[in-house]
C-alpha positions as CSV (number, residue, x, y, z in Angstrom):
1,M,-0.3,22.5,-7.9
2,N,0.0,18.8,-6.9
3,R,3.4,17.3,-6.6
4,K,4.2,14.7,-9.3
5,P,5.9,11.8,-7.5
6,F,6.4,9.6,-10.5
7,A,9.0,10.4,-13.0
8,K,8.1,7.3,-15.0
9,P,5.4,4.6,-14.8
10,M,6.0,2.2,-11.9
11,L,4.7,-1.3,-11.1
12,F,4.0,-2.5,-7.6
13,G,3.3,-6.0,-6.4
14,H,0.0,-5.9,-4.4
15,R,0.9,-7.2,-1.0
16,G,3.9,-8.7,-2.7
17,S,3.7,-11.4,-5.3
18,V,0.5,-13.1,-4.2
19,V,-0.1,-15.5,-7.1
20,D,2.5,-17.8,-5.6
21,H,3.0,-16.7,-2.0
22,P,0.8,-15.7,1.0
23,E,0.1,-12.0,1.0
24,N,2.1,-9.5,3.0
25,T,4.8,-12.0,3.8
26,L,8.6,-11.9,3.5
27,A,8.3,-14.6,0.8
28,A,5.9,-12.5,-1.3
29,F,8.1,-9.5,-1.1
30,A,11.3,-11.5,-1.8
31,A,9.6,-12.8,-5.0
32,C,9.1,-9.2,-6.1
33,L,12.8,-8.5,-5.5
34,K,13.8,-11.6,-7.4
35,N,11.8,-10.6,-10.4
36,R,12.9,-7.0,-10.2
37,I,9.5,-5.4,-9.8
38,D,9.7,-1.7,-9.2
39,G,8.0,-1.7,-5.9
40,I,5.9,-3.6,-3.3
41,E,2.6,-2.5,-1.9
42,L,2.0,-3.5,1.8
43,D,-0.4,-2.7,4.6
44,V,0.7,-1.5,8.0
45,Q,-1.1,-1.2,11.4
46,R,-0.2,-1.3,15.0
47,C,-0.7,-4.3,17.3
48,K,-1.4,-4.2,21.1
49,T,2.3,-3.7,22.0
50,G,2.8,-0.9,19.5
51,E,4.9,-2.6,16.8
52,L,4.2,-1.9,13.2
53,V,2.9,-5.1,11.7
54,V,2.3,-5.9,8.0
55,I,-1.2,-7.3,7.6
56,H,-4.2,-6.1,5.6
57,D,-7.2,-7.2,7.7
58,Y,-8.0,-5.8,11.1
59,D,-8.5,-9.4,12.3
60,L,-6.9,-12.8,11.6
61,K,-10.0,-14.7,10.4
62,R,-9.2,-14.7,6.7
63,V,-5.5,-15.1,6.8
64,A,-5.1,-17.4,9.8
65,G,-8.6,-18.7,10.6
66,N,-8.7,-16.8,13.9
67,P,-11.3,-14.1,14.7
68,Q,-9.1,-12.1,17.1
69,K,-8.2,-8.5,16.2
70,V,-4.7,-7.3,15.5
71,K,-5.0,-4.5,17.9
72,D,-5.9,-6.9,20.7
73,L,-2.8,-9.1,20.3
74,D,0.8,-8.3,21.1
75,Y,3.5,-9.2,18.6
76,A,4.7,-12.2,20.5
77,Q,1.2,-13.7,19.9
78,L,0.8,-12.5,16.3
79,K,4.1,-13.9,15.1
80,E,3.0,-17.4,16.1
81,F,0.2,-17.5,13.5
82,D,0.9,-19.4,10.2
83,V,-0.6,-17.3,7.4
84,G,0.3,-19.9,4.8
85,Q,3.3,-21.9,3.5
86,G,4.9,-21.6,6.9
87,Q,5.0,-17.8,6.6
88,H,4.2,-15.4,9.5
89,I,3.1,-11.8,9.9
90,P,6.2,-9.7,9.6
91,L,7.2,-6.4,11.3
92,L,7.7,-3.4,9.0
93,E,11.3,-3.3,10.1
94,E,11.8,-6.8,8.8
95,V,10.4,-5.9,5.4
96,F,12.8,-2.9,5.3
97,A,15.7,-5.1,6.3
98,L,14.9,-7.6,3.6
99,C,14.2,-5.2,0.7
100,K,16.5,-2.3,1.7
101,R,16.8,0.2,-1.2
102,D,16.3,-2.5,-3.8
103,C,12.7,-1.5,-4.4
104,F,10.1,1.2,-3.7
105,Y,7.5,0.9,-1.0
106,D,3.8,1.8,-1.3
107,I,2.8,1.6,2.4
108,E,-1.0,1.7,3.1
109,L,-2.0,3.1,6.5
110,K,-4.7,0.8,8.0
111,S,-6.8,3.1,10.2
112,E,-10.5,2.5,10.9
113,G,-11.6,5.7,12.4
114,I,-10.7,9.4,12.9
115,Q,-8.8,8.9,16.2
116,S,-5.1,8.1,16.0
117,D,-3.4,5.2,17.8
118,G,-0.1,6.7,16.9
119,L,0.2,4.8,13.6
120,E,1.1,7.8,11.5
121,Q,3.9,9.1,13.8
122,A,5.3,5.6,14.3
123,L,5.4,5.0,10.5
124,F,7.1,8.2,9.8
125,Q,9.8,7.5,12.4
126,A,10.3,4.0,11.0
127,I,10.8,5.4,7.5
128,L,13.4,7.9,8.8
129,K,15.2,5.3,10.9
130,A,15.5,3.0,7.9
131,G,16.8,5.9,5.7
132,L,14.1,5.2,3.1
133,S,12.2,8.5,2.9
134,D,13.1,8.8,-0.8
135,R,11.9,5.3,-1.6
136,V,8.5,5.4,0.1
137,F,4.9,6.4,-0.9
138,V,2.2,6.4,1.8
139,S,-1.4,5.8,1.0
140,S,-4.7,5.2,2.7
141,F,-8.5,4.9,2.3
142,N,-8.8,7.0,5.4
143,P,-8.4,10.7,4.4
144,V,-8.1,11.8,8.1
145,S,-5.2,9.4,8.7
146,L,-3.6,10.4,5.4
147,L,-3.8,14.1,6.3
148,R,-2.4,13.4,9.7
149,F,0.6,11.6,8.1
150,R,1.1,14.5,5.7
151,T,1.1,17.0,8.6
152,I,3.5,14.9,10.7
153,S,5.9,14.3,7.8
154,R,5.7,17.9,6.8
155,H,4.8,16.7,3.3
156,S,8.2,15.2,2.9
157,I,6.9,11.9,1.6
158,P,4.4,11.5,-1.3
159,T,0.9,10.4,-0.3
160,A,-2.0,8.9,-2.2
161,L,-5.7,8.6,-1.4
162,I,-7.1,5.1,-2.2
163,Y,-10.7,4.7,-3.1
164,A,-13.3,2.4,-4.7
165,D,-16.9,2.4,-5.6
166,E,-17.9,-0.3,-3.1
167,P,-20.9,-0.5,-0.7
168,S,-18.6,-1.1,2.2
169,L,-17.3,2.5,1.9
170,P,-19.1,5.7,2.9
171,R,-20.8,7.0,-0.2
172,I,-18.9,10.3,-0.1
173,L,-15.5,8.5,-0.3
174,R,-16.4,6.2,-3.3
175,H,-15.2,8.5,-6.0
176,G,-12.2,10.1,-4.3
177,F,-13.9,13.1,-2.7
178,G,-11.7,12.5,0.4
179,R,-8.9,14.2,-1.7
180,F,-10.4,17.5,-0.7
181,L,-9.6,16.8,3.0
182,A,-6.4,14.7,2.6
183,K,-4.8,16.9,-0.1
184,P,-2.8,13.9,-1.5
185,D,-0.1,14.1,-4.2
186,Y,-1.6,11.4,-6.3
187,L,-4.7,9.1,-6.4
188,K,-5.0,5.3,-6.2
189,P,-8.5,4.5,-7.6
190,Q,-9.9,1.0,-8.1
191,H,-9.0,0.1,-11.7
192,A,-12.6,0.5,-12.8
193,L,-12.4,4.1,-11.8
194,A,-9.1,4.8,-13.5
195,E,-10.4,6.5,-16.6
196,E,-12.6,8.7,-14.6
197,A,-9.7,9.6,-12.4
198,L,-7.4,10.5,-15.3
199,R,-9.6,13.6,-15.9
200,L,-8.4,15.0,-12.5
201,P,-5.2,17.0,-12.1
202,Y,-3.3,14.2,-10.3
203,Q,-1.0,11.4,-11.3
204,I,-3.0,8.1,-11.1
205,C,-1.9,4.6,-9.8
206,P,-4.9,2.2,-10.2
207,W,-5.3,-1.2,-8.4
208,T,-5.4,-4.1,-8.9
209,V,-4.6,-4.5,-12.5
210,D,-3.8,-8.1,-13.6
211,D,-4.8,-8.2,-17.2
212,P,-2.0,-7.3,-19.6
213,M,-4.3,-5.7,-22.2
214,Q,-6.0,-3.6,-19.6
215,A,-2.6,-2.6,-18.2
216,K,-1.4,-1.6,-21.7
217,R,-4.5,0.5,-22.3
218,L,-4.2,2.3,-19.0
219,L,-0.5,3.1,-19.6
220,A,-1.4,4.5,-23.0
221,Q,-4.0,6.7,-21.3
222,G,-1.4,8.1,-18.9
223,V,-1.5,6.3,-15.6
224,M,1.9,6.6,-13.8
225,G,1.7,3.7,-11.4
226,M,0.0,0.3,-11.2
227,V,-0.6,-2.2,-8.5
228,S,-0.9,-5.8,-9.5
229,N,-1.5,-9.2,-7.9
230,N,0.6,-10.8,-10.6
231,P,3.3,-8.1,-11.4
232,L,5.6,-10.6,-13.2
233,L,2.9,-10.8,-15.9
234,L,3.1,-7.1,-16.6
235,T,6.8,-6.3,-16.3
236,Y,7.4,-6.3,-20.0
237,L,5.1,-3.2,-20.2
238,F,7.3,-1.3,-17.8
239,N,10.7,-2.2,-19.2
240,D,10.6,-0.4,-22.5
């Protein structure tokens, strides 16, 4: 029987509040806090010197106009890049220090292959150090990385498999079949796959849902979490 991590429907800001701030920045997360959004969704990977940095892409081309890869740069170099509005790539510990226990965290493991660079162990230790194990959910597109985290954490933190029907993903992963390997607690499908996912014996947290009417329909159908680029637009649906 799968654990049910959500006691009530919860709303997460996708990489923070990205309609008015650069993604995955302290400003974007602070906006979610200000607007009392339930949680923030963020992406974590390791840089060359081992720190846990909060950035979605594996390189800096899209967010900072630089083709270099995160894994090839130390944090002293990474923090010099402006990713918009004077904001910089934060450390995970900086996000924890900012948000404390004032929100929940959906932390996505960014892992490209099946070999580990120590990300899963480092994330688990960071969560424990911050005393936030009861405020964190961990998710990933990579079922191997997710299973590794579940093993390291001894299933003490809820986990979710993320998936989408997109050509960039291996065909076998496009409809959530990675769940058989990862054995997650809940599923995070692309919003177009949410209704299909609701037929499975898991709680469902689709992404990214920005239309209030779609959000209302999905909540009525039974989704228990939702990730949005514009969470402020949907808060009224979660405050009843």
